N, C-alpha and C positions, 0 to 999 in steps of 0.2 A: 158141090159147087154149081151155081146157076148164074151165068153172066147176066148183068143188068139188061142187056139188049135182047134177051130171050123173049119169045113170043108171050103176050099177056096171058093166054090160056095156060101155057106151060108153067109160067111163073106162079099163077094162082094155084094150080094143082100141086106144085112143089111146096108152097107154103102150107097148104092144108095137109098134104101127105107127110111132110117131114116134121112138122111141129111136134108130133107125138114122140118121134125118135130123138129130138133134141134134148130130152131129159136124161138120156143115157149118160152114165159117167164116162163112157168112151168118147163122147162128143165133147170136145174141149172149146170149140168156138163155132159160130155160125157165119158162113161165108162161102163164097164170095157174094156179097150183096152190095147194092149201091145204085148209082145212076151213071148212064153212059149216053150223053147227048151227041157224041161225035158222029156215030153212024146213023142214029135215029131209026134203028130197026124195030123199035117198039115205041108207041106213043109216050111222050114225056110224062104226061099226067098219070098214065097207067104205071109207069116205072115208079113214080113217087108214091102212088097208092100202095103198090106191092112192097116197096121199101118200108113204108110205115108199118105194115103188117109184120114184116120180118123183124124190124127193130123191137116192136112190142112183144113178139113171141120170144125173141132172144132174151129180153129183159125178164119176162115171166119165168123162164127156165134158168135164169142166172148165167147165161153164156155170153162171153164177149163176141164182138163181130169183127169180120175182116171186110173192110169197105173199099169198093172200087169207085173212083170218081174220075170221069173223063169228060172234060168240057161242060161240067155241070156244077161247078163250085158255088155259083150264086144261088142255086136251088138247094144243093145238098147241105152246105154249112149251116144255114138256119135250122134245118130239120135236125141235124145232129146236135146243135146247141140246145134246142128245145128238149130233145130226148135226154140229153145229159143233165140238164137242170132238173127235170122231173125225177131223175134217178139219183140226184145229189152228187153227180160226177163219178160215181163208182157203182159197181154191181154189189150184190150181197157179199159179205165177208171181205169187203174192200178191194175186190178184184177190179182191174181196169175195164173200161167199157169196150175197148177194142183197138184196132189199128187201121190206118189207111194203107192198104196194100198196093193201090195204084192211085197216083195223084199227078195230074197233068198241070197243076198250077205252078206259080213261081215261089221263090223263097219268101217274099213278103206275105203272100197268102198263107203259106205254111205256118208262119209265126202267129197267125190270128188265134 
């Protein structure tokens, strides 16, 4: 697990270092990944950049994601929609793309 607000250097190393291990059958999902604009401990655009890398790596190895989203819905949802469309809404073998494990939006936003 690497919270979205972790430092940019640490996040980049995590993506690079962990991507090889994500192919293991013992790894069932990739997460926690996402965006956290509440505390702004890491630059927002850097969080987006690293999230894109994590989503693409998860798709390449066929693993669902556990997504964290705090005060970043307007930026996160279009990224997830684009990623979902490119993958046809499912991973290989019909597996779901993932779950939102933390969501600070309201009911109306959740229904989008």
